[in-house]
N, CA, C and O atoms as a GROMACS GRO file, in nm:
protein
  272
    1MET      N    1   0.080  -0.120   0.000
    1MET     CA    2   0.000   0.000   0.000
    1MET      C    3   0.085   0.127   0.000
    1MET      O    4   0.037   0.234  -0.039
    2ALA      N    5   0.210   0.118   0.042
    2ALA     CA    6   0.295   0.237   0.047
    2ALA      C    7   0.317   0.295  -0.092
    2ALA      O    8   0.322   0.417  -0.107
    3LEU      N    9   0.329   0.210  -0.193
    3LEU     CA   10   0.350   0.260  -0.329
    3LEU      C   11   0.225   0.330  -0.380
    3LEU      O   12   0.234   0.432  -0.449
    4LEU      N   13   0.108   0.277  -0.348
    4LEU     CA   14  -0.016   0.342  -0.388
    4LEU      C   15  -0.029   0.478  -0.321
    4LEU      O   16  -0.075   0.574  -0.383
    5THR      N   17   0.013   0.487  -0.197
    5THR     CA   18   0.011   0.615  -0.126
    5THR      C   19   0.105   0.715  -0.194
    5THR      O   20   0.068   0.831  -0.214
    6MET      N   21   0.224   0.671  -0.228
    6MET     CA   22   0.318   0.759  -0.300
    6MET      C   23   0.257   0.806  -0.432
    6MET      O   24   0.268   0.923  -0.468
    7TRP      N   25   0.193   0.714  -0.502
    7TRP     CA   26   0.132   0.744  -0.632
    7TRP      C   27   0.027   0.854  -0.619
    7TRP      O   28   0.026   0.949  -0.698
    8THR      N   29  -0.060   0.840  -0.520
    8THR     CA   30  -0.166   0.940  -0.504
    8THR      C   31  -0.111   1.071  -0.448
    8THR      O   32  -0.160   1.178  -0.485
    9GLN      N   33  -0.012   1.066  -0.361
    9GLN     CA   34   0.050   1.189  -0.311
    9GLN      C   35   0.118   1.266  -0.423
    9GLN      O   36   0.129   1.388  -0.416
   10ALA      N   37   0.163   1.196  -0.526
   10ALA     CA   38   0.226   1.261  -0.641
   10ALA      C   39   0.123   1.326  -0.732
   10ALA      O   40   0.159   1.398  -0.826
   11GLY      N   41  -0.004   1.301  -0.705
   11GLY     CA   42  -0.109   1.366  -0.782
   11GLY      C   43  -0.175   1.280  -0.888
   11GLY      O   44  -0.258   1.328  -0.964
   12PHE      N   45  -0.139   1.154  -0.893
   12PHE     CA   46  -0.197   1.063  -0.991
   12PHE      C   47  -0.323   0.999  -0.935
   12PHE      O   48  -0.338   0.984  -0.814
   13ALA      N   49  -0.413   0.960  -1.024
   13ALA     CA   50  -0.537   0.894  -0.984
   13ALA      C   51  -0.507   0.754  -0.931
   13ALA      O   52  -0.426   0.681  -0.990
   14PRO      N   53  -0.570   0.715  -0.820
   14PRO     CA   54  -0.544   0.583  -0.764
   14PRO      C   55  -0.571   0.469  -0.863
   14PRO      O   56  -0.498   0.370  -0.865
   15ASP      N   57  -0.674   0.483  -0.945
   15ASP     CA   58  -0.707   0.376  -1.040
   15ASP      C   59  -0.595   0.351  -1.141
   15ASP      O   60  -0.577   0.238  -1.187
   16SER      N   61  -0.521   0.456  -1.175
   16SER     CA   62  -0.416   0.439  -1.277
   16SER      C   63  -0.293   0.367  -1.221
   16SER      O   64  -0.208   0.322  -1.298
   17PHE      N   65  -0.283   0.357  -1.091
   17PHE     CA   66  -0.168   0.290  -1.030
   17PHE      C   67  -0.157   0.144  -1.076
   17PHE      O   68  -0.047   0.094  -1.101
   18TRP      N   69  -0.270   0.078  -1.087
   18TRP     CA   70  -0.270  -0.066  -1.113
   18TRP      C   71  -0.228  -0.100  -1.255
   18TRP      O   72  -0.200  -0.217  -1.284
   19GLN      N   73  -0.223  -0.002  -1.345
   19GLN     CA   74  -0.176  -0.028  -1.481
   19GLN      C   75  -0.026  -0.005  -1.496
   19GLN      O   76   0.028  -0.027  -1.605
   20GLN      N   77   0.040   0.038  -1.392
   20GLN     CA   78   0.182   0.073  -1.401
   20GLN      C   79   0.269  -0.051  -1.389
   20GLN      O   80   0.238  -0.147  -1.318
   21THR      N   81   0.380  -0.046  -1.462
   21THR     CA   82   0.486  -0.145  -1.444
   21THR      C   83   0.590  -0.080  -1.352
   21THR      O   84   0.584   0.042  -1.331
   22PRO      N   85   0.682  -0.155  -1.297
   22PRO     CA   86   0.787  -0.092  -1.216
   22PRO      C   87   0.861   0.018  -1.295
   22PRO      O   88   0.899   0.120  -1.238
   23GLU      N   89   0.880  -0.005  -1.423
   23GLU     CA   90   0.951   0.093  -1.506
   23GLU      C   91   0.870   0.222  -1.523
   23GLU      O   92   0.926   0.331  -1.512
   24THR      N   93   0.740   0.210  -1.551
   24THR     CA   94   0.658   0.332  -1.569
   24THR      C   95   0.636   0.403  -1.436
   24THR      O   96   0.628   0.526  -1.432
   25PHE      N   97   0.626   0.326  -1.328
   25PHE     CA   98   0.613   0.387  -1.195
   25PHE      C   99   0.736   0.471  -1.164
   25PHE      O  100   0.725   0.586  -1.120
   26ARG      N  101   0.853   0.414  -1.190
   26ARG     CA  102   0.979   0.485  -1.164
   26ARG      C  103   0.989   0.612  -1.250
   26ARG      O  104   1.030   0.717  -1.202
   27ALA      N  105   0.951   0.601  -1.377
   27ALA     CA  106   0.956   0.717  -1.466
   27ALA      C  107   0.862   0.827  -1.417
   27ALA      O  108   0.898   0.945  -1.420
   28ALA      N  109   0.744   0.789  -1.374
   28ALA     CA  110   0.649   0.888  -1.323
   28ALA      C  111   0.702   0.956  -1.197
   28ALA      O  112   0.692   1.078  -1.182
   29MET      N  113   0.760   0.877  -1.106
   29MET     CA  114   0.814   0.934  -0.982
   29MET      C  115   0.935   1.023  -1.010
   29MET      O  116   0.953   1.126  -0.945
   30ASP      N  117   1.018   0.984  -1.107
   30ASP     CA  118   1.132   1.068  -1.146
   30ASP      C  119   1.082   1.201  -1.202
   30ASP      O  120   1.140   1.307  -1.175
   31GLY      N  121   0.975   1.196  -1.280
   31GLY     CA  122   0.917   1.319  -1.335
   31GLY      C  123   0.863   1.410  -1.227
   31GLY      O  124   0.882   1.531  -1.232
   32VAL      N  125   0.796   1.352  -1.129
   32VAL     CA  126   0.744   1.430  -1.018
   32VAL      C  127   0.859   1.493  -0.939
   32VAL      O  128   0.853   1.610  -0.902
   33ALA      N  129   0.962   1.415  -0.915
   33ALA     CA  130   1.078   1.467  -0.840
   33ALA      C  131   1.143   1.583  -0.915
   33ALA      O  132   1.183   1.682  -0.854
   34ALA      N  133   1.155   1.572  -1.047
   34ALA     CA  134   1.214   1.680  -1.126
   34ALA      C  135   1.127   1.805  -1.121
   34ALA      O  136   1.179   1.916  -1.110
   35ARG      N  137   0.995   1.788  -1.128
   35ARG     CA  138   0.904   1.902  -1.121
   35ARG      C  139   0.914   1.971  -0.984
   35ARG      O  140   0.921   2.094  -0.977
   36LEU      N  141   0.916   1.893  -0.878
   36LEU     CA  142   0.925   1.951  -0.744
   36LEU      C  143   1.059   2.024  -0.723
   36LEU      O  144   1.063   2.128  -0.658
   37LYS      N  145   1.166   1.968  -0.778
   37LYS     CA  146   1.297   2.034  -0.767
   37LYS      C  147   1.296   2.167  -0.841
   37LYS      O  148   1.346   2.267  -0.790
   38ALA      N  149   1.238   2.170  -0.961
   38ALA     CA  150   1.231   2.293  -1.039
   38ALA      C  151   1.145   2.397  -0.967
   38ALA      O  152   1.180   2.515  -0.965
   39GLU      N  153   1.033   2.355  -0.908
   39GLU     CA  154   0.949   2.448  -0.833
   39GLU      C  155   1.022   2.504  -0.712
   39GLU      O  156   1.011   2.622  -0.681
   40SER      N  157   1.098   2.418  -0.645
   40SER     CA  158   1.174   2.462  -0.528
   40SER      C  159   1.282   2.562  -0.568
   40SER      O  160   1.299   2.664  -0.501
   41GLU      N  161   1.353   2.534  -0.675
   41GLU     CA  162   1.457   2.626  -0.721
   41GLU      C  163   1.397   2.758  -0.766
   41GLU      O  164   1.457   2.864  -0.747
   42GLY      N  165   1.278   2.754  -0.825
   42GLY     CA  166   1.209   2.877  -0.864
   42GLY      C  167   1.170   2.960  -0.742
   42GLY      O  168   1.182   3.083  -0.744
   43ALA      N  169   1.125   2.894  -0.638
   43ALA     CA  170   1.088   2.966  -0.515
   43ALA      C  171   1.211   3.028  -0.450
   43ALA      O  172   1.204   3.141  -0.400
   44ILE      N  173   1.321   2.956  -0.449
   44ILE     CA  174   1.446   3.010  -0.393
   44ILE      C  175   1.492   3.130  -0.474
   44ILE      O  176   1.535   3.231  -0.417
   45SER      N  177   1.484   3.121  -0.605
   45SER     CA  178   1.523   3.232  -0.692
   45SER      C  179   1.436   3.354  -0.668
   45SER      O  180   1.486   3.466  -0.662
   46THR      N  181   1.306   3.333  -0.653
   46THR     CA  182   1.214   3.443  -0.626
   46THR      C  183   1.248   3.509  -0.492
   46THR      O  184   1.250   3.632  -0.482
   47ALA      N  185   1.274   3.428  -0.390
   47ALA     CA  186   1.309   3.481  -0.259
   47ALA      C  187   1.438   3.562  -0.265
   47ALA      O  188   1.448   3.670  -0.208
   48TRP      N  189   1.538   3.509  -0.336
   48TRP     CA  190   1.666   3.580  -0.347
   48TRP      C  191   1.648   3.713  -0.418
   48TRP      O  192   1.699   3.815  -0.373
   49ASN      N  193   1.576   3.711  -0.530
   49ASN     CA  194   1.555   3.834  -0.605
   49ASN      C  195   1.474   3.936  -0.526
   49ASN      O  196   1.500   4.056  -0.535
   50THR      N  197   1.377   3.890  -0.449
   50THR     CA  198   1.299   3.981  -0.365
   50THR      C  199   1.389   4.046  -0.261
   50THR      O  200   1.381   4.167  -0.239
   51ALA      N  201   1.473   3.966  -0.197
   51ALA     CA  202   1.565   4.021  -0.097
   51ALA      C  203   1.662   4.119  -0.161
   51ALA      O  204   1.693   4.223  -0.102
   52ALA      N  205   1.711   4.088  -0.280
   52ALA     CA  206   1.803   4.178  -0.348
   52ALA      C  207   1.733   4.309  -0.384
   52ALA      O  208   1.791   4.417  -0.372
   53PHE      N  209   1.609   4.300  -0.428
   53PHE     CA  210   1.533   4.420  -0.462
   53PHE      C  211   1.510   4.506  -0.339
   53PHE      O  212   1.526   4.628  -0.345
   54VAL      N  213   1.471   4.445  -0.228
   54VAL     CA  214   1.449   4.520  -0.105
   54VAL      C  215   1.579   4.584  -0.058
   54VAL      O  216   1.580   4.698  -0.013
   55GLY      N  217   1.690   4.510  -0.069
   55GLY     CA  218   1.819   4.566  -0.031
   55GLY      C  219   1.857   4.685  -0.117
   55GLY      O  220   1.910   4.784  -0.067
   56ALA      N  221   1.829   4.676  -0.246
   56ALA     CA  222   1.860   4.788  -0.336
   56ALA      C  223   1.771   4.908  -0.305
   56ALA      O  224   1.815   5.022  -0.313
   57ALA      N  225   1.648   4.882  -0.270
   57ALA     CA  226   1.555   4.991  -0.240
   57ALA      C  227   1.594   5.062  -0.111
   57ALA      O  228   1.567   5.181  -0.096
   58MET      N  229   1.657   4.991  -0.020
   58MET     CA  230   1.693   5.050   0.108
   58MET      C  231   1.835   5.108   0.107
   58MET      O  232   1.876   5.174   0.202
   59SER      N  233   1.910   5.083   0.000
   59SER     CA  234   2.047   5.133  -0.005
   59SER      C  235   2.048   5.284  -0.023
   59SER      O  236   1.945   5.347  -0.046
   60LYS      N  237   2.166   5.341  -0.012
   60LYS     CA  238   2.182   5.485  -0.023
   60LYS      C  239   2.124   5.533  -0.156
   60LYS      O  240   2.166   5.487  -0.262
   61GLY      N  241   2.031   5.622  -0.151
   61GLY     CA  242   1.969   5.676  -0.271
   61GLY      C  243   1.848   5.596  -0.315
   61GLY      O  244   1.761   5.650  -0.383
   62GLY      N  245   1.842   5.470  -0.280
   62GLY     CA  246   1.728   5.387  -0.317
   62GLY      C  247   1.714   5.367  -0.466
   62GLY      O  248   1.804   5.403  -0.543
   63LEU      N  249   1.605   5.311  -0.505
   63LEU     CA  250   1.578   5.287  -0.646
   63LEU      C  251   1.503   5.406  -0.706
   63LEU      O  252   1.429   5.476  -0.637
   64LYS      N  253   1.522   5.426  -0.832
   64LYS     CA  254   1.448   5.531  -0.901
   64LYS      C  255   1.305   5.478  -0.925
   64LYS      O  256   1.286   5.357  -0.941
   65PRO      N  257   1.209   5.566  -0.928
   65PRO     CA  258   1.072   5.520  -0.958
   65PRO      C  259   1.068   5.453  -1.095
   65PRO      O  260   1.145   5.488  -1.184
   66LEU      N  261   0.980   5.358  -1.112
   66LEU     CA  262   0.971   5.283  -1.236
   66LEU      C  263   0.932   5.369  -1.355
   66LEU      O  264   0.965   5.336  -1.469
   67ARG      N  265   0.864   5.478  -1.332
   67ARG     CA  266   0.814   5.559  -1.443
   67ARG      C  267   0.921   5.654  -1.499
   67ARG      O  268   0.893   5.726  -1.594
   68GLN      N  269   1.037   5.657  -1.444
   68GLN     CA  270   1.141   5.748  -1.495
   68GLN      C  271   1.234   5.676  -1.588
   68GLN      O  272   1.328   5.736  -1.640
   0.00000   0.00000   0.00000
């Protein structure tokens, strides 16, 4: 049952689990892992850029208004 739980936690329909082979299961889980890694790296990048923007805005002179 642990594999079925992993399958549904990854967002797949429970019924589709039973048609999987070990090879297709592994490919699906690898795809989910790659998607989650990319989402995580995107969130880290957004956080870093936000912090850099706030730091630039607070630095001496600050940022120029966007309309200039």
